[in-house]
FIPAFI-560705 format. One record per residue (C-alpha): residue in one letter; residue number from 1; chain; x, y, z. Coordinates in nm, 4 decimals, decimal comma, always signed. Each point is the difference from the previous one (the first is absolute). Layout:
# residues N
<vokol rest="a" nr="NUM" kette="A" X="X" Y="Y" Z="Z"/>
...
***
This chain:
# residues 61
<vokol rest="m" nr="1" kette="A" X="+3,4335" Y="-0,3493" Z="-2,0341"/>
<vokol rest="e" nr="2" kette="A" X="+0,1410" Y="-0,3186" Z="+0,1082"/>
<vokol rest="k" nr="3" kette="A" X="+0,0768" Y="+0,1481" Z="+0,3729"/>
<vokol rest="l" nr="4" kette="A" X="-0,3587" Y="+0,1475" Z="+0,0165"/>
<vokol rest="f" nr="5" kette="A" X="-0,1467" Y="-0,3416" Z="+0,0185"/>
<vokol rest="e" nr="6" kette="A" X="+0,1895" Y="-0,1192" Z="+0,2480"/>
<vokol rest="k" nr="7" kette="A" X="-0,1673" Y="+0,2700" Z="+0,2530"/>
<vokol rest="k" nr="8" kette="A" X="-0,2651" Y="-0,1190" Z="+0,2410"/>
<vokol rest="i" nr="9" kette="A" X="-0,1459" Y="+0,3658" Z="-0,0002"/>
<vokol rest="w" nr="10" kette="A" X="-0,0354" Y="+0,2301" Z="-0,2810"/>
<vokol rest="l" nr="11" kette="A" X="-0,0458" Y="+0,3643" Z="+0,0245"/>
<vokol rest="i" nr="12" kette="A" X="-0,2040" Y="+0,2217" Z="-0,2903"/>
<vokol rest="d" nr="13" kette="A" X="+0,3163" Y="+0,0252" Z="-0,1980"/>
<vokol rest="d" nr="14" kette="A" X="+0,0365" Y="-0,3335" Z="+0,0054"/>
<vokol rest="v" nr="15" kette="A" X="-0,2956" Y="-0,0983" Z="-0,1314"/>
<vokol rest="a" nr="16" kette="A" X="-0,0152" Y="+0,2793" Z="-0,2776"/>
<vokol rest="s" nr="17" kette="A" X="+0,3054" Y="-0,1469" Z="-0,1255"/>
<vokol rest="a" nr="18" kette="A" X="-0,0937" Y="-0,3313" Z="+0,0002"/>
<vokol rest="l" nr="19" kette="A" X="-0,3475" Y="+0,0908" Z="-0,1934"/>
<vokol rest="g" nr="20" kette="A" X="+0,2036" Y="+0,2541" Z="-0,2354"/>
<vokol rest="v" nr="21" kette="A" X="-0,2576" Y="+0,2560" Z="+0,1239"/>
<vokol rest="t" nr="22" kette="A" X="+0,0315" Y="+0,3462" Z="+0,1709"/>
<vokol rest="k" nr="23" kette="A" X="-0,0334" Y="+0,0471" Z="+0,3772"/>
<vokol rest="g" nr="24" kette="A" X="-0,2974" Y="+0,2207" Z="-0,0621"/>
<vokol rest="y" nr="25" kette="A" X="-0,1796" Y="-0,2909" Z="-0,1581"/>
<vokol rest="i" nr="26" kette="A" X="+0,0840" Y="-0,2066" Z="+0,3095"/>
<vokol rest="y" nr="27" kette="A" X="-0,1395" Y="+0,2595" Z="+0,2039"/>
<vokol rest="n" nr="28" kette="A" X="-0,3121" Y="+0,0231" Z="-0,1722"/>
<vokol rest="l" nr="29" kette="A" X="-0,0514" Y="-0,4020" Z="+0,0143"/>
<vokol rest="t" nr="30" kette="A" X="+0,0431" Y="+0,0156" Z="+0,3796"/>
<vokol rest="y" nr="31" kette="A" X="-0,2236" Y="+0,2917" Z="+0,0454"/>
<vokol rest="k" nr="32" kette="A" X="-0,2687" Y="-0,1772" Z="-0,2134"/>
<vokol rest="d" nr="33" kette="A" X="+0,0790" Y="-0,3360" Z="+0,1973"/>
<vokol rest="k" nr="34" kette="A" X="+0,0935" Y="-0,2057" Z="-0,3155"/>
<vokol rest="i" nr="35" kette="A" X="+0,3353" Y="-0,1106" Z="+0,0788"/>
<vokol rest="p" nr="36" kette="A" X="+0,0940" Y="-0,1973" Z="+0,3111"/>
<vokol rest="h" nr="37" kette="A" X="+0,1982" Y="+0,2417" Z="+0,2434"/>
<vokol rest="h" nr="38" kette="A" X="+0,0503" Y="+0,0752" Z="+0,3898"/>
<vokol rest="k" nr="39" kette="A" X="+0,0676" Y="+0,2883" Z="+0,1956"/>
<vokol rest="k" nr="40" kette="A" X="+0,0576" Y="+0,0161" Z="+0,3967"/>
<vokol rest="s" nr="41" kette="A" X="-0,1690" Y="+0,3032" Z="+0,0539"/>
<vokol rest="r" nr="42" kette="A" X="-0,1980" Y="+0,2673" Z="-0,1821"/>
<vokol rest="k" nr="43" kette="A" X="+0,2997" Y="+0,1983" Z="-0,0993"/>
<vokol rest="g" nr="44" kette="A" X="+0,2401" Y="-0,2780" Z="+0,0002"/>
<vokol rest="k" nr="45" kette="A" X="+0,2024" Y="-0,1494" Z="-0,3182"/>
<vokol rest="l" nr="46" kette="A" X="-0,1824" Y="-0,2241" Z="-0,2037"/>
<vokol rest="y" nr="47" kette="A" X="+0,1717" Y="-0,3214" Z="-0,0295"/>
<vokol rest="f" nr="48" kette="A" X="-0,0811" Y="-0,3453" Z="-0,2339"/>
<vokol rest="f" nr="49" kette="A" X="+0,0699" Y="-0,3429" Z="+0,0411"/>
<vokol rest="p" nr="50" kette="A" X="+0,1656" Y="-0,1444" Z="-0,3405"/>
<vokol rest="e" nr="51" kette="A" X="-0,2074" Y="-0,3392" Z="+0,0262"/>
<vokol rest="e" nr="52" kette="A" X="-0,3279" Y="+0,2119" Z="+0,0002"/>
<vokol rest="i" nr="53" kette="A" X="+0,0957" Y="+0,2434" Z="-0,2705"/>
<vokol rest="i" nr="54" kette="A" X="+0,0807" Y="-0,3120" Z="-0,2166"/>
<vokol rest="a" nr="55" kette="A" X="-0,3085" Y="-0,1848" Z="+0,0762"/>
<vokol rest="w" nr="56" kette="A" X="-0,1956" Y="+0,3370" Z="-0,0885"/>
<vokol rest="i" nr="57" kette="A" X="+0,1496" Y="-0,0011" Z="-0,3112"/>
<vokol rest="k" nr="58" kette="A" X="-0,0912" Y="-0,3642" Z="-0,1189"/>
<vokol rest="n" nr="59" kette="A" X="-0,3388" Y="+0,0909" Z="+0,1143"/>
<vokol rest="g" nr="60" kette="A" X="-0,0127" Y="+0,2037" Z="-0,2621"/>
<vokol rest="y" nr="61" kette="A" X="+0,1348" Y="+0,3517" Z="+0,1127"/>
***
């Protein structure tokens, strides 16, 4: 888990691991736009910035 926080960009597996939830749950949150995420194109991979996820958790995820 320590190396996870050294990464500058997280993929969906990283976020699910950090939060202790399933990838499906993270996909559901992104679909509902309830978690900060980024995507380069419509069919591109989702990516997340750890700082945004940490701030989101602190604000009451």
